[in-house]
N, C-alpha and C positions, 0 to 999 in steps of 0.2 A: 367587366375587370375585377380581378379577386385581387381583395383588400391584403396587405400584407401584413403581418403580425408582429407585434412590437414581440422584442425578446424580453421574459422577466428582468426588472427591474429591482421592487423592492417586494413588499407585502404581495400589490398586484403587477399590471403590467404597462402602467402609466407612471412616471414621473411624478412623485408629489411637487407641490409648489413648494420652491426653492426660500428658507429663510436663515438665519444664523444659527440657530437651535438644530433645524435640519439638517444643514450641511457638518456642523462638528458629531451629529450622533450618529452618521456613519461611518465617519474616518474613525472613532473611537471603537466602534464594533469591528472592523477591519482589524485595526490596530491589536484589539482582544483577542481574535483569531490570529492571528501572526505568531502573536507572542507565544501565545497557547501552543502551538505546533512546536516554535521554534523550541520549545523546553521537551520535547521529545527526542532530540537528541542528545541527552544528558540523562545517562539512567547509571551513575556507577551506585546508587545505591537505592531501597526500597524503603518506604516509598520514597517516589523524588519529587523535584518542584511541578513535573509534568502534573501528577494525580492530584495535587493541591490546587494547583491553577485550572485545571480542567475541571473541576468536582465546582470551583468556586464560579465558573463561567457558564455551564451548565444551570445551575442555579439561577443567576444573574438574569440570559435568557430567558428561561423560563418564566421569572418573575415578569420578565418584561414584554411578555407575549407571546415568543416564539411557537409557531403553529406545527402540528407534526400532520404531513399529508397522509394519503393512502398511502403511498410507497414509503413513507416513513415509518409508520403504523404497522405497516408488514413486516420490514427489517426488525423492527421492536419484538413482535411477534415471534419470530423464528429465533433469535437472540433468546427472547425467555423462554422457549420449549428448547433450546439447547442446551441453557442453566438448568432449566427445571432436571432435566435429564442427570445435571452433575449433582443436585444436592439429594436427587431419589440415589446415588452412588453411594452419596456419604452414608446415608444409612445401612448399607452390606458393610460397613467400616466397624470394627472392634475398637481401635482406636483412633482418635477423630485427627490426631495430629495438628496439621497445617490445613485439613481439606479445606476449611470454612473458610478460610480466609482467599483459599485459593480461586473457591469459583465467586466469592463476595469479588474479587480483582477481575474475574472474567465476564461477570456481568459489569462492572464499572465500564469496562472496555466496550462490552457490546454497546453500552447507554454511549460511547463518545462515536462509535458508529452512527447511530442512529441522529445524534446531534449534530454531525460533520455533513451529513446527507440534509437535515432540516434548514439548517443554516444557508446550505448552497442551492437548494432547492429554492428558496425562496429571494433570493438575489447572486446570480451567476457571477458576477464582479466579485463575491466574495471568495473566491477561486484564488486571485490573486496573491491575496496577503497569504494565505494557505501556502502555496508554494514559494511564496517569499517567504516567509518563517521557517520552511522547511530546509531549502536551500541555502539559507542561512549558517542554520543549525549544521547540516550535514557537512558543508565548507570549515566551520570550525571543529568540528568534532573530529573531519576528517584531515584537518593541520595537525589534528592533537596525535592522532593517530601516526602519521608521519614524523613528526617532530620524536613523540615517543620512539617509535623503532627505530632510527636515524639516531638516537642520544643529543638529540638539538637542542632540546627544553628542558628546563626544572622537572624534576620528579617524574625521568621519563618512562619510570617503572609503573608508574599507577595509568599508563597508557597502554599498556605492553600486557600481550598473557601468551606464556609459553613461548617466547619469541615470536610472536604474532602481533599486529599492531590491532587494538580493537578501540583506540579514541576514548570519547566518554561513557563507554557501554560497558559491561559487566562478560563481554563474552565478543570473542572475534565474530562466531558466526551468527550475531545478530548486527553488528557494527558493519559487515561488508551488507549485507542486504538492505540496511536501513539507507545504504547510500544511493541503491539502483534507482529509485523514483526522480529524483535530483538528475540524476545522469542522463532519464530519458529526457527529462525538461532540457535539459543543456545539448544535447543531441539534435531533438527539435528545434531548440533556437538557432543553432547552428545551420543547419539544414536549410533553413525557411529564411531569415534573415541575411541581409547584405553584410557580406564580409566585414566592412567598417564599422558595421552595428552590430558585430556577434562575437569580439574580441573577447570581450568577458565571460564570454559563457566557452569560448574555446579553454579559456584559463582555468576558469571551473571546471570543465569535462577534465583536463589534463591533470587537476588535483586530485580529484575525487576518484580518478582511473586508478593512482598511485596508489592511493588509499585502498582500493579494493584488492589490488595486486598485493597489499604488504598484511592486508587482512588474513592471508592463506586460507582465504574460506574457498573450499570448493562449490559450496552453492553459492557463493556471490559472484565467483567466477563464471560459471554456466548461467546465470540471470543477466549478468553483462554483456555474453555472447548471446543472448536474445536479445535485448535491446540492441544491440549493434546488428542484428540483422534483420529485427522485425520494422521498429520505426522508420527506416530509410523506406523498406519493401512497403507499406502501406501507403507511406506519402508519396511515393512515386506513380502505387496505385491508382491514387484518388486524384492525380494533379493530372489536368490534359493542357497543360504547359510545358513543351517540348524542351525549352532552355532551364527550367526548374528542374525538371526527368533528368537534363543533363549534367547540371550542379547536383544532383544527390550522387549519382551515381560516381562522378568524380571524387567529390568529399569522401564517399563512404570507399571506394576504394585505395584512396590515399592513407585515410585517417588506417584502416586495418593494416598496410604496408607499413605507414609508422611504429603505430602499436607493436609489429612484428620485430620489427629492428629495437626498438626501447626494452622490447623483453629480451631479445638478444643480449644486448649491452648488458642488460641488470643482472643476467643469468651469468656473468660475467663473476660476479662480486660472490663470493663463499657465502656469505651470511645469507644474502637473499639464495641461491642457487640450491644450497643443500637442504631449505625446509619447504621446497618450491616443487624439486622431484621426490620429495618427502610425501608431500601433500597431492600431489600432483596423480601419485598411483591408485589405478582403477582397482587395487586388491588389495585394501587395505585389514590389516590381522584384524581388525574389530567391526569389519563387514563380513568377512566370508567365515570367519572362524566356526567351530563346532558349535560356542553360544554365542557367535556375533550378533551385529545388528538385526540383517535379514535371518538369522536362527532365532533369533527373538520375535521377529515380526508374525512369523510362522508359527509361532508357540501362542504369542499373543492372541492371534486370529483364532485358533483352536478353542482358546479359554474364555475368549468375548461370546462365541459362541453357546456358550455352558452359561453365560454371566448374562443377563438379559436387562438388568440393572447396573452393570457396571461392577467394578471392583473398588469404586472409590480415584480421588483424585490424589497422585502421587504413589500410588501404591505399587505399580508396574515394575519401578525402578528396583524397591529392596526387594523386589520375589525375584527378579532374573539379572538382578547386579549394575544395571543401564535402563535408562530412561527410554522412550518407544520408539522413540525420534520419527517417528510416522505420525503425521496429523489425522488422517483415518483412524488409525489404530488409536490413536491418543483418545478421539472422541468414541470411540466404539467404549474404553474400557473405564476410562475418567466422566465418563458423559452418558453411558450405556447407550440401547437402542435408538432412546427418544432421540437425547442427542444429536447422535450420529445422523439420524435420518433430518433432522431438521438443519444440518449442518451439510448433509447433500445437497437440500434444498436450497439452502441459500448459495452455496456454491454454484448451482445450474442456475438458478436465475442470473446469479451475479455475472456472469458468462453470458447469458443471452443476451442481457440487457445493455453487456457494453459491446457484443457483437452485433447486435441489431444500429447504434449509434455511431459507431469508429470512423463511418466515412460519411456522415451528413455533413454540409456545413454549416454549423454554428461558433457562436462565437464562444463557448465551451469547451469546443472540438477540442484543441490543443492540451486541456488540460486532459479530459476525458481519456482522449489518447496513451497519454505518457502512464497514466494513472492505469487504464486495463494493462497493457502490454505487463508492466510492474505487477501488478495482481494475478495474473496468467503465470509469470516466472516464478511468484509465491506458493501460488498453489503446485506446483511443478514440482520444487522444492521440497515442500510439504510430505512428500514421500520420504524425504529422508532427515528429514527435521521436524519437530514439534514449534507449530508458527501461532499458536493458541493465546500466547500471553504478548504478543508482537504490536505493540501500541502502535506504527506505522501502517499494517496490514490492517486495520480498523477504518484506520485513515482514508487507506486504499476504497475499501468497503464502500464507505459513508460517501467520497466524493464522486463513486458511479453512481451509485442507489440515487443520490442529489443531481446527478445530471439526467437520470431519468425521468426523476419528477418535472426536471425542467424541459426536457421533449414534452413530456404531456401536456401540461400546461401550455407548450408552444402551440401544438396541434391542437389543442381547446378553444384558443384565439381566432386561430385560426377557420376552423369551423364558425365560429360565429360573426367572425367577420367575412363570411364569404355570401355572397347576394344569392337569396333562395331564386331557384327557375321555377317560373309556376307556366305550368302547361295545359295551356285551352280545353277547354272540358271537349269542343269538338274533335281533337285528338285522340282524348282520353275513350268515344265514341259513345257518350252523355248527350 
């Protein structure tokens, strides 16, 4: 009989002997991770609390003996090549402006992805405080956005921009996508838990959904639709329980109908309907004009073919009147061909790793599934927006690579515990 491998718990697979110190330290470790992720939801100014806290956390964890596996080191290598491309692009600039700081921030965020990959790979239970901290931050910043939009709280203008909710972010187009991962988590919990134990997640789902609507971010709307369709579909496919499948269909159809009715009711409010119809148009002037977004994409692509080292960070906007709004073009022009190739490889590997592990029955599978769907949505909207400085995007990458490392270690333990089959020499013909 094949021995069943234990799931990774701490540095190895077997829990250490318990004493008071060993009971307190893991709790402090989880608390520090949850707190760090929590502050990623508050970016009204830069550098913010998140940068300061994460810098301190990474230093403390490294001093405490955090190890980087082959997966974390590979991730570090790809991000290093990506940012080396950014450094090389700086040398193409006559006036450096804020370019060195921009690349420094890029590399710092890359290190956070490596950090999250390393800490989750060494203990899958650390995913829980990461998600708890994220969900708490999303709820608070979502309520701030809603309260600011409806003018229900003091200093309401601080949490809105151009008539759109932005929560504790600088831009509604970052605020909306930030809420997608916790929405995914709420969808998962609602579909898999008994109704009596999912009431909190129902409430949080409604709050976050309203916040996404009031962000009037077309990218966030599209990401929300992807989550609403993909997560129930995957859960339906991976389940063999007909009752659970029926529950998934019933809840999904009910939610879609209720959201459609709620949207129709909301559109009766002029304040909402005016900006909704304006934002919902596919033929925005800044997209399709002669010098609009898509025209700039083509001009930028032609320019990138002539500049293998790029043109320098943040140079595209002054040259063409608007930022790239395309992560692939941004990688080409801000990080050069080297950075672009590194980012392509990173993206392909992340997509491949997540897809391979998405349906496997593991304790960390719910976290991986929600993160993977959010990552796919971010990659898709990267075609119309720059995401290279979004803090939560690096968290998604770190979680997926961390779960990949967990699976690798689990498979290694399975092989080590499997009894070897000895074939008699007579059968071998000797």
